[in-house]
Backbone as a printed PyTorch tensor [residue, N CA C, xyz], in Angstrom:
tensor([[[-21.6530,   9.8620,  17.9800],
         [-21.0400,   8.6620,  18.5030],
         [-21.0980,   8.7130,  20.0190]],

        [[-21.4420,   7.6340,  20.5950],
         [-21.5490,   7.5220,  22.0410],
         [-20.1760,   7.2420,  22.6340]],

        [[-19.8790,   7.7790,  23.8160],
         [-18.5890,   7.5040,  24.4410],
         [-18.4670,   6.0380,  24.8240]],

        [[-19.6170,   5.3950,  25.0240],
         [-19.6270,   3.9660,  25.3440],
         [-19.0970,   3.1460,  24.1640]],

        [[-19.4110,   3.5750,  22.9310],
         [-18.9680,   2.8490,  21.7390],
         [-17.4430,   2.8900,  21.5910]],

        [[-16.8250,   4.0070,  21.9300],
         [-15.3790,   4.1560,  21.7610],
         [-14.6020,   3.2530,  22.7130]],

        [[-15.2030,   2.8570,  23.8200],
         [-14.5050,   2.0440,  24.8110],
         [-14.8180,   0.5560,  24.6860]],

        [[-15.5840,   0.1810,  23.6870],
         [-15.9630,  -1.2160,  23.4930],
         [-14.7090,  -2.0480,  23.1940]],

        [[-14.3970,  -3.0520,  24.0370],
         [-13.1640,  -3.8270,  23.8300],
         [-13.1330,  -4.5730,  22.4980]],

        [[-14.2760,  -5.0540,  22.0500],
         [-14.3080,  -5.7830,  20.7680],
         [-13.9600,  -4.8280,  19.6200]],

        [[-14.5120,  -3.6290,  19.6680],
         [-14.2330,  -2.6560,  18.6090],
         [-12.7710,  -2.2160,  18.6520]],

        [[-12.2410,  -2.0270,  19.8600],
         [-10.8430,  -1.6310,  20.0030],
         [ -9.9240,  -2.7070,  19.4380]],

        [[-10.2430,  -3.9580,  19.7070],
         [ -9.4610,  -5.0790,  19.1910],
         [ -9.5400,  -5.1330,  17.6620]],

        [[-10.7260,  -4.8980,  17.1310],
         [-10.9080,  -4.9190,  15.6760],
         [-10.1220,  -3.7820,  15.0200]],

        [[-10.1290,  -2.6100,  15.6390],
         [ -9.3790,  -1.4910,  15.0880],
         [ -7.8760,  -1.7600,  15.1290]],

        [[ -7.4070,  -2.3910,  16.1940],
         [ -5.9850,  -2.7270,  16.2930],
         [ -5.5930,  -3.7270,  15.2050]],

        [[ -6.4260,  -4.7510,  14.9970],
         [ -6.1330,  -5.7270,  13.9370],
         [ -6.1440,  -5.0690,  12.5650]],

        [[ -7.0870,  -4.1580,  12.3330],
         [ -7.1460,  -3.4520,  11.0570],
         [ -5.8980,  -2.6050,  10.8450]],

        [[ -5.4710,  -1.9000,  11.8960],
         [ -4.2720,  -1.0750,  11.8010],
         [ -3.0460,  -1.9310,  11.5020]],

        [[ -2.9070,  -3.0440,  12.2090],
         [ -1.7490,  -3.9140,  11.9900],
         [ -1.7670,  -4.5080,  10.5850]],

        [[ -2.9410,  -4.8870,  10.0980],
         [ -3.0550,  -5.4220,   8.7420],
         [ -2.6430,  -4.3750,   7.7160]],

        [[ -3.1270,  -3.1490,   7.9000],
         [ -2.7900,  -2.0930,   6.9490],
         [ -1.2950,  -1.7820,   6.9610]],

        [[ -0.7040,  -1.6880,   8.1500],
         [  0.7050,  -1.3040,   8.2140],
         [  1.6490,  -2.4500,   7.8740]],

        [[  1.2990,  -3.6720,   8.2200],
         [  2.2180,  -4.7950,   8.0190],
         [  2.0170,  -5.5030,   6.6840]],

        [[  0.8370,  -5.3730,   6.0760],
         [  0.5580,  -6.1100,   4.8420],
         [  0.3010,  -5.1660,   3.6690]],

        [[ -0.6690,  -4.2780,   3.8180],
         [ -1.0940,  -3.4830,   2.6730],
         [ -0.0620,  -2.4490,   2.2260]],

        [[  0.5900,  -1.7650,   3.1430],
         [  1.5690,  -0.7480,   2.7470],
         [  2.7450,  -1.3770,   1.9940]],

        [[  3.3370,  -2.4680,   2.4880],
         [  4.4190,  -3.0830,   1.7060],
         [  3.9510,  -3.6130,   0.3430]],

        [[  2.7800,  -4.2080,   0.2970],
         [  2.2630,  -4.7330,  -0.9740],
         [  2.0390,  -3.5930,  -1.9650]],

        [[  1.4140,  -2.5160,  -1.5110],
         [  1.1710,  -1.3840,  -2.4060],
         [  2.4840,  -0.7310,  -2.8380]],

        [[  3.4620,  -0.6910,  -1.9540],
         [  4.7660,  -0.1280,  -2.3170],
         [  5.4290,  -0.9480,  -3.4150]],

        [[  5.3960,  -2.2600,  -3.2870],
         [  5.9840,  -3.1350,  -4.3050],
         [  5.2450,  -2.9750,  -5.6310]],

        [[  3.9300,  -2.8610,  -5.5860],
         [  3.1380,  -2.6890,  -6.8150],
         [  3.4770,  -1.3740,  -7.4990]],

        [[  3.5750,  -0.2900,  -6.7300],
         [  3.8690,   1.0260,  -7.3150],
         [  5.2690,   1.0490,  -7.9180]],

        [[  6.2650,   0.5800,  -7.1770],
         [  7.6390,   0.6000,  -7.6870],
         [  7.7850,  -0.3480,  -8.8810]],

        [[  7.1860,  -1.5270,  -8.7950],
         [  7.2290,  -2.4740,  -9.9130],
         [  6.5170,  -1.9360, -11.1340]],

        [[  5.3880,  -1.2830, -10.9370],
         [  4.6500,  -0.6950, -12.0570],
         [  5.4420,   0.4010, -12.7420]],

        [[  6.1000,   1.2440, -11.9450],
         [  6.9300,   2.3010, -12.5270],
         [  8.0980,   1.7030, -13.3150]],

        [[  8.7450,   0.7000, -12.7450],
         [  9.8350,   0.0390, -13.4510],
         [  9.3700,  -0.5960, -14.7470]],

        [[  8.2000,  -1.1940, -14.7310],
         [  7.6410,  -1.8030, -15.9390],
         [  7.3640,  -0.7420, -17.0010]],

        [[  6.8050,   0.4000, -16.5780],
         [  6.5270,   1.4720, -17.5400],
         [  7.8110,   2.0080, -18.1700]],

        [[  8.8490,   2.1850, -17.3640],
         [ 10.1290,   2.6540, -17.8950],
         [ 10.7030,   1.6190, -18.8600]],

        [[ 10.6150,   0.3620, -18.5120],
         [ 11.1200,  -0.7160, -19.3650],
         [ 10.3810,  -0.7270, -20.7070]],

        [[  9.0400,  -0.6270, -20.6630],
         [  8.2610,  -0.6200, -21.9000],
         [  8.5720,   0.6100, -22.7450]],

        [[  8.7350,   1.7620, -22.0950],
         [  9.0750,   2.9800, -22.8320],
         [ 10.4190,   2.8220, -23.5440]],

        [[ 11.4030,   2.2670, -22.8450],
         [ 12.7230,   2.0780, -23.4520],
         [ 12.6910,   0.9970, -24.5390]],

        [[ 11.8260,   0.0170, -24.3890],
         [ 11.6950,  -1.0210, -25.3990],
         [ 11.1580,  -0.4220, -26.7000]],

        [[ 10.2120,   0.5090, -26.5910],
         [  9.5920,   1.1210, -27.7700],
         [ 10.4130,   2.3100, -28.2740]],

        [[ 10.8500,   3.1760, -27.3450],
         [ 11.5160,   4.4110, -27.7330],
         [ 13.0290,   4.3280, -27.8230]],

        [[ 13.5850,   3.2200, -27.4350],
         [ 15.0400,   3.0900, -27.4550],
         [ 15.6460,   3.5640, -26.1520]],

        [[ 16.9180,   3.2580, -25.9760],
         [ 17.5840,   3.6670, -24.7270],
         [ 17.7630,   5.1750, -24.6690]],

        [[ 17.9120,   5.7050, -23.4680],
         [ 18.1460,   7.1590, -23.3680],
         [ 19.5130,   7.5140, -23.9600]],

        [[ 19.5650,   8.6550, -24.6330],
         [ 20.8280,   9.0960, -25.2500],
         [ 21.3750,  10.2780, -24.4820]],

        [[ 22.6650,  10.4440, -24.5810],
         [ 23.3200,  11.5380, -23.8760],
         [ 23.2610,  12.7870, -24.6860]]])
């Protein structure tokens, strides 16, 4: 990689937009999907296997 490429303002701007998109959009969306998926799996397990017993 050339040192000239690392200082390219267009590339720097693109990397900043990519970082902001990942942190502000993708991480929250993936978090909601993972937590919702786990909750759904627990719900389906309890629907089939019955409630947990003491």
